[in-house]
C-alpha positions as CSV (number, residue, x, y, z in Angstrom):
1,M,-77.6,112.5,-149.5
2,Q,-74.0,113.8,-149.4
3,E,-72.5,114.7,-152.8
4,P,-69.5,112.7,-154.0
5,K,-66.1,114.2,-153.8
6,G,-65.3,116.5,-156.7
7,M,-69.0,117.1,-157.6
8,F,-69.9,120.4,-159.3
9,V,-72.7,121.8,-161.4
10,I,-72.2,124.2,-164.3
11,A,-74.9,126.8,-164.7
12,G,-77.3,126.1,-167.6
13,E,-76.0,122.6,-168.3
14,P,-78.5,119.9,-169.3
15,A,-79.9,117.9,-166.4
16,I,-78.5,114.6,-167.8
17,V,-75.0,116.1,-167.6
18,T,-75.3,116.8,-163.9
19,Q,-76.9,113.3,-163.3
20,V,-74.1,111.5,-165.1
21,R,-71.3,113.5,-163.4
22,R,-72.8,112.6,-160.0
23,R,-73.1,108.9,-161.0
24,V,-69.6,108.5,-162.3
25,L,-68.1,110.2,-159.2
26,S,-70.3,108.2,-156.9
27,E,-69.8,104.8,-158.6
28,F,-66.0,105.0,-158.6
29,Q,-65.2,107.1,-155.4
30,D,-63.7,104.0,-153.7
31,L,-60.8,103.9,-156.2
32,E,-57.6,105.4,-154.9
33,F,-54.6,106.5,-157.0
34,F,-51.0,106.9,-155.7
35,E,-48.6,108.9,-158.0
36,E,-45.6,107.0,-156.6
37,G,-45.5,103.8,-158.6
38,H,-48.6,104.9,-160.5
39,R,-50.8,102.5,-158.5
40,Y,-54.5,102.2,-158.4
41,L,-55.9,100.6,-155.2
42,L,-59.5,99.3,-154.7
43,H,-60.1,98.6,-151.0
44,G,-56.4,97.9,-150.6
45,R,-56.0,95.7,-153.7
46,Q,-53.9,96.9,-156.5
47,L,-55.5,96.8,-160.0
48,S,-53.8,96.7,-163.3
49,S,-53.9,100.0,-165.2
50,V,-55.6,100.6,-168.6
51,T,-52.2,101.6,-170.0
52,T,-50.5,98.4,-168.8
53,V,-53.2,96.2,-170.2
54,A,-53.3,97.9,-173.6
55,H,-49.6,97.2,-174.0
56,R,-50.1,93.5,-173.5
57,F,-51.2,93.3,-177.1
58,V,-47.9,94.6,-178.4
59,S,-46.1,91.7,-180.1
60,M,-42.5,92.9,-179.7
61,P,-42.0,95.3,-176.7
62,F,-39.2,97.7,-177.0
63,D,-35.9,96.2,-175.8
64,E,-33.9,99.3,-174.8
65,Q,-30.6,97.6,-174.3
66,M,-30.7,95.7,-177.5
67,Q,-31.8,98.7,-179.5
68,A,-29.2,101.0,-177.9
69,T,-26.4,98.5,-178.7
70,R,-27.5,98.4,-182.4
71,Y,-27.8,102.2,-182.5
72,A,-24.3,102.6,-181.0
73,E,-22.8,100.2,-183.6
74,K,-24.4,102.3,-186.4
75,H,-24.1,105.8,-185.1
76,G,-21.2,105.7,-182.6
77,Q,-21.1,106.5,-178.9
78,T,-21.9,103.8,-176.3
79,P,-25.2,102.1,-175.6
80,A,-25.3,104.0,-172.3
81,H,-25.0,107.3,-174.1
82,W,-28.1,106.6,-176.3
83,I,-30.1,105.1,-173.4
84,R,-29.5,108.3,-171.4
85,Q,-30.4,110.5,-174.3
86,W,-33.6,108.5,-175.0
87,R,-34.7,108.6,-171.4
88,Q,-34.0,112.4,-171.2
89,N,-36.1,113.0,-174.4
90,S,-38.8,110.8,-173.0
91,F,-38.8,112.7,-169.7
92,R,-39.0,116.0,-171.5
93,A,-41.9,114.8,-173.6
94,T,-43.7,113.4,-170.7
95,T,-43.3,116.5,-168.6
96,L,-44.6,118.7,-171.5
97,G,-47.5,116.3,-172.0
98,T,-48.4,116.5,-168.3
99,K,-48.4,120.3,-168.4
100,T,-50.4,120.4,-171.6
101,H,-53.0,118.2,-170.0
102,A,-53.1,120.5,-167.0
103,Y,-53.6,123.5,-169.2
104,G,-56.5,121.8,-171.1
105,E,-58.2,120.7,-167.9
106,S,-57.8,124.1,-166.2
107,L,-59.0,126.0,-169.3
108,S,-62.2,123.9,-169.4
109,Y,-62.9,124.5,-165.8
110,L,-62.2,128.2,-166.2
111,R,-64.7,128.5,-169.0
112,A,-67.2,126.7,-166.9
113,G,-66.9,129.4,-164.2
114,M,-64.6,127.5,-161.8
115,P,-61.2,129.3,-161.7
116,E,-60.6,127.7,-158.3
117,R,-60.0,124.4,-160.2
118,I,-57.0,125.7,-162.2
119,S,-54.1,123.3,-161.7
120,P,-51.1,124.5,-159.7
121,L,-49.0,123.6,-162.8
122,V,-50.5,126.5,-164.7
123,Q,-51.7,128.8,-162.0
124,A,-49.0,131.4,-162.8
125,Q,-50.4,131.7,-166.3
126,Y,-53.8,132.9,-165.0
127,M,-54.8,136.6,-165.2
128,P,-57.9,136.8,-163.0
129,Q,-58.8,140.4,-163.9
130,Y,-59.4,139.2,-167.5
131,G,-60.3,135.6,-166.9
132,F,-57.4,134.6,-169.2
133,L,-55.3,131.5,-168.9
134,A,-52.3,132.3,-171.1
135,P,-50.9,129.6,-173.4
136,I,-47.1,129.8,-173.1
137,H,-46.2,126.9,-175.5
138,P,-47.4,126.0,-179.0
139,K,-49.1,122.9,-177.7
140,E,-51.1,125.0,-175.2
141,E,-52.0,127.3,-178.1
142,A,-53.4,124.2,-179.8
143,V,-55.4,123.3,-176.8
144,L,-56.8,126.8,-176.6
145,K,-57.8,126.6,-180.3
146,F,-59.5,123.2,-179.6
147,M,-61.5,124.7,-176.7
148,D,-62.4,127.8,-178.8
149,E,-63.7,125.6,-181.6
150,L,-65.8,123.2,-179.4
151,P,-69.4,123.6,-180.6
152,P,-72.1,124.8,-178.2
153,S,-73.7,121.4,-178.4
154,M,-70.7,119.9,-176.3
155,H,-71.1,120.0,-172.6
156,L,-68.3,119.2,-170.1
157,V,-69.1,116.3,-167.8
158,L,-65.8,115.5,-166.2
159,N,-62.0,115.9,-166.6
160,E,-59.5,113.4,-165.2
161,A,-62.0,110.9,-163.7
162,M,-60.9,107.5,-162.4
163,V,-62.9,104.4,-163.3
164,Y,-62.6,100.6,-163.0
165,S,-64.2,97.6,-164.5
166,G,-66.5,95.0,-162.9
167,K,-69.7,97.0,-162.4
168,N,-71.9,95.5,-165.1
169,P,-75.1,94.2,-163.5
170,E,-74.8,91.2,-165.9
171,P,-71.9,89.1,-164.6
172,S,-71.1,87.6,-168.0
173,R,-70.4,91.0,-169.4
174,N,-67.7,91.9,-166.9
175,L,-64.0,91.4,-167.6
176,R,-62.4,88.5,-165.8
177,E,-59.8,90.9,-164.5
178,Q,-60.5,94.2,-162.8
179,I,-58.8,97.1,-164.6
180,S,-58.6,100.7,-163.6
181,G,-57.6,104.0,-165.2
182,T,-58.1,107.7,-165.6
183,F,-59.7,109.2,-168.8
184,D,-59.0,112.8,-169.9
185,M,-62.4,114.1,-170.8
186,L,-66.1,113.1,-170.9
187,Y,-68.4,115.3,-172.8
188,Y,-72.1,115.2,-173.7
189,C,-73.3,116.2,-177.1
190,D,-76.9,117.4,-177.0
191,G,-77.5,116.8,-180.7
192,S,-78.5,120.3,-181.5
193,D,-75.9,120.6,-184.3
194,G,-77.0,117.4,-186.0
195,Q,-74.3,115.2,-184.4
196,P,-75.3,112.0,-182.6
197,E,-76.6,112.7,-179.1
198,G,-74.8,111.0,-176.3
199,F,-71.5,110.9,-174.4
200,L,-68.0,111.1,-175.9
201,I,-64.7,110.2,-174.4
202,L,-61.8,112.4,-175.6
203,D,-58.2,112.0,-174.8
204,Y,-55.4,114.5,-175.3
205,K,-52.2,113.1,-176.9
206,T,-49.1,115.1,-177.5
207,N,-46.9,112.5,-179.3
208,A,-44.7,113.7,-182.2
209,S,-46.5,111.0,-184.2
210,L,-49.4,108.6,-183.6
211,V,-48.5,106.2,-186.4
212,S,-45.4,104.0,-187.1
213,E,-44.3,104.1,-190.7
214,Y,-41.9,101.2,-189.9
215,C,-44.6,98.9,-188.6
216,R,-47.0,99.9,-191.5
217,R,-44.3,99.2,-194.1
218,F,-43.5,95.8,-192.7
219,G,-47.0,94.8,-191.7
220,R,-46.4,94.5,-187.9
221,R,-49.7,93.9,-186.1
222,L,-51.0,93.8,-182.6
223,L,-51.6,90.4,-181.0
224,P,-55.1,88.7,-181.2
225,P,-57.8,89.7,-181.2
226,F,-56.4,92.9,-182.7
227,C,-54.4,91.5,-185.6
228,H,-56.2,94.0,-187.9
229,L,-54.5,96.9,-186.2
230,T,-51.0,98.1,-186.9
231,E,-48.6,98.0,-183.9
232,E,-48.5,101.7,-183.2
233,D,-49.6,104.3,-180.6
234,L,-52.9,105.0,-182.4
235,S,-54.0,101.4,-182.0
236,I,-52.9,101.3,-178.4
237,Y,-55.0,104.4,-177.7
238,A,-58.0,102.8,-179.4
239,I,-57.8,100.0,-176.9
240,Q,-57.4,102.4,-174.0
241,L,-60.4,104.5,-175.0
242,S,-62.5,101.4,-175.6
243,L,-61.6,100.2,-172.0
244,Y,-62.7,103.6,-170.6
245,G,-65.9,103.4,-172.6
246,L,-66.6,99.9,-171.5
247,M,-66.3,100.9,-167.8
248,L,-68.7,103.7,-168.3
249,Q,-71.1,101.6,-170.2
250,D,-71.1,99.1,-167.4
251,I,-72.8,101.7,-165.2
252,G,-75.3,102.6,-167.9
253,I,-73.7,105.5,-169.6
254,P,-74.0,105.2,-173.4
255,I,-70.8,106.1,-175.2
256,V,-71.4,107.2,-178.8
257,A,-67.8,108.1,-179.8
258,R,-64.2,107.9,-178.7
259,H,-61.8,110.5,-180.0
260,I,-58.1,111.2,-179.8
261,V,-57.4,115.0,-179.6
262,W,-53.9,115.0,-181.1
263,I,-52.1,118.2,-180.0
264,C,-49.5,119.5,-182.3
265,D,-47.6,122.7,-182.1
266,G,-50.3,125.4,-182.6
267,D,-52.9,123.1,-184.0
268,Y,-54.8,119.9,-183.3
269,Q,-56.6,117.0,-185.0
270,V,-59.7,115.2,-183.6
271,I,-59.3,111.5,-184.6
272,P,-62.1,109.0,-184.1
273,V,-60.9,105.6,-183.0
274,E,-62.6,102.2,-183.4
275,D,-64.8,100.8,-180.6
276,L,-63.1,97.6,-179.5
277,S,-65.3,97.0,-176.4
278,E,-66.7,93.7,-177.5
279,Q,-63.3,92.2,-178.4
280,L,-62.0,93.3,-175.0
281,R,-64.9,91.8,-173.1
282,Q,-64.3,88.4,-174.9
283,T,-60.5,88.6,-174.4
284,L,-60.0,90.0,-170.9
């Protein structure tokens, strides 16, 4: 049987890791992604993305024009000035986040003995004679620290893998709408260090903050069924990781944890998030 596109095997890894990697790549190999327009196509049909669906639960989406007008009245300048500045800051943050993700993905492949998988975005930082991928930004230094501190019980399954919903063999367990997305990392914990054995989804986030002090102060919550969650990035990410986990569980892969790896300048935090899979199955 022909191996699925992107398949690889890491020397010495547990057999279950190889098996699950092959299964994920095989099950979802018919999903296509197009960078222009950030579109996922399944047999020519466009699917909603995990990110888009997660933001449906925000009660008051950001109104750029209204907020810029208010900000201009308070701080001077024109609304167009502040919109331009906000968009430039957002572009800078997004670009840095993309490069940080590329560094993390490349570093994990390098340590698995696959330097050929280093991303073009960070290829210039690679010193092949030393097997060293140089961090050139404090956020990359934080990723390096995270990778250095990963315990031996953690085994890489996949980076940047595309998945979609609708594969549960029990029809009533499938979402009514097919949704697609790309998760950052899937790891397997072998339980040798006393941690629960199973598969973990991890997602790098490079935001300045994951929480909203404003929404916490005024009690702003997400829409049902997530009214117990504050309207902030951390809650949105919990929905995203739960959707990824749901899609993997649909093909028989047990997910024991979902973690945000919050990348700060020079350091990181691993933040567990709530499993919202059942609420999502009932709602979507």
